[in-house]
C-alpha positions in Angstrom: 56.1 -9.3 22.1 52.8 -7.5 22.7 49.8 -9.4 24.1 47.3 -7.3 22.1 45.3 -9.2 19.5 45.9 -8.5 15.9 42.8 -6.8 14.3 42.4 -7.2 10.6 40.3 -4.7 8.8 38.5 -5.6 5.6 37.9 -3.1 2.9 34.8 -1.1 3.0 33.6 -2.4 -0.4 31.1 -5.0 1.0 29.4 -2.2 3.0 29.3 0.1 0.0 27.8 -2.6 -2.2 25.2 -3.5 0.4 24.2 0.2 0.6 23.9 0.4 -3.2 21.7 -2.7 -3.2 19.5 -1.3 -0.5 19.1 2.1 -2.3 18.2 0.2 -5.5 15.6 -1.9 -3.7 14.1 1.3 -2.2 13.9 2.9 -5.6 12.1 -0.2 -7.0 9.6 -0.3 -4.2 9.0 3.4 -4.3 8.4 3.7 -8.0 6.4 0.4 -8.4 2.8 1.2 -7.5 1.0 -1.3 -5.4 -2.4 0.4 -5.9 -4.0 1.7 -9.1 -6.8 4.3 -9.0 -9.3 5.4 -11.6 -11.6 8.4 -11.6 -13.5 9.2 -14.7 -14.0 12.9 -15.3 -17.6 13.7 -14.9 -18.2 10.4 -13.1 -19.3 9.8 -9.5 -17.2 6.8 -8.5 -13.5 6.6 -7.6 -12.2 3.0 -7.9 -8.9 1.8 -6.4 -7.6 -1.7 -6.9 -4.8 -3.0 -4.6 -3.4 -6.1 -3.1 -4.2 -6.9 0.6 -1.6 -7.5 3.2 -2.6 -11.1 3.5 -1.0 -12.9 0.6 -2.2 -12.3 -2.9 -5.8 -11.3 -2.3 -7.0 -8.5 -4.6 -9.2 -5.8 -3.2 -11.3 -3.1 -4.8 -12.1 0.1 -2.9 -15.0 2.1 -4.5 -16.1 5.5 -3.3 -19.3 7.1 -4.6 -19.0 10.9 -4.4 -22.8 11.4 -4.7 -23.8 9.1 -1.8 -20.5 9.5 0.1 -20.3 5.8 0.6 -17.1 3.7 0.6 -17.4 0.0 -0.4 -14.6 -2.6 -0.1 -14.8 -5.8 -2.1 -12.5 -8.7 -2.7 -12.1 -11.1 -5.6 -13.1 -14.7 -5.2 -10.9 -16.6 -7.5 -12.8 -19.9 -7.2 -16.2 -18.4 -8.0 -14.8 -15.5 -10.2 -17.0 -12.9 -8.4 -16.6 -9.9 -6.2 -17.4 -10.4 -2.5 -18.4 -7.4 -0.5 -16.3 -7.0 2.6 -17.4 -3.8 4.2 -19.0 -0.4 3.6 -18.9 2.9 5.3 -20.9 6.1 5.1 -18.2 8.8 4.9 -20.7 11.7 5.4 -21.3 10.4 9.0 -17.5 10.6 9.6 -17.5 14.2 8.3 -20.3 15.1 10.7 -18.5 13.5 13.7 -15.2 15.3 12.8 -17.0 18.7 12.6 -18.6 18.1 16.0 -15.2 17.1 17.5 -13.7 20.5 16.6 
């Protein structure tokens, strides 16, 4: 008698099924948008609504092409109002990038 242990190999079906499930989930995540943008032709504002990384908080990113300002607001569910979080002057960033080159 041999002292080597007996190794039983299972079929590869569980691994194939797992890979198919992972590919399906990747497809669902890739084709399901988590942000929605809207830009009206002839308008001056680009608006993007999305969910934040912290729970189910809804955010609205607004970019005014005339003033080159970006504003981020959140939705207060208790007061049913938009709360301004932050703003940024994008034209200042463009000037800094041109100087850095």
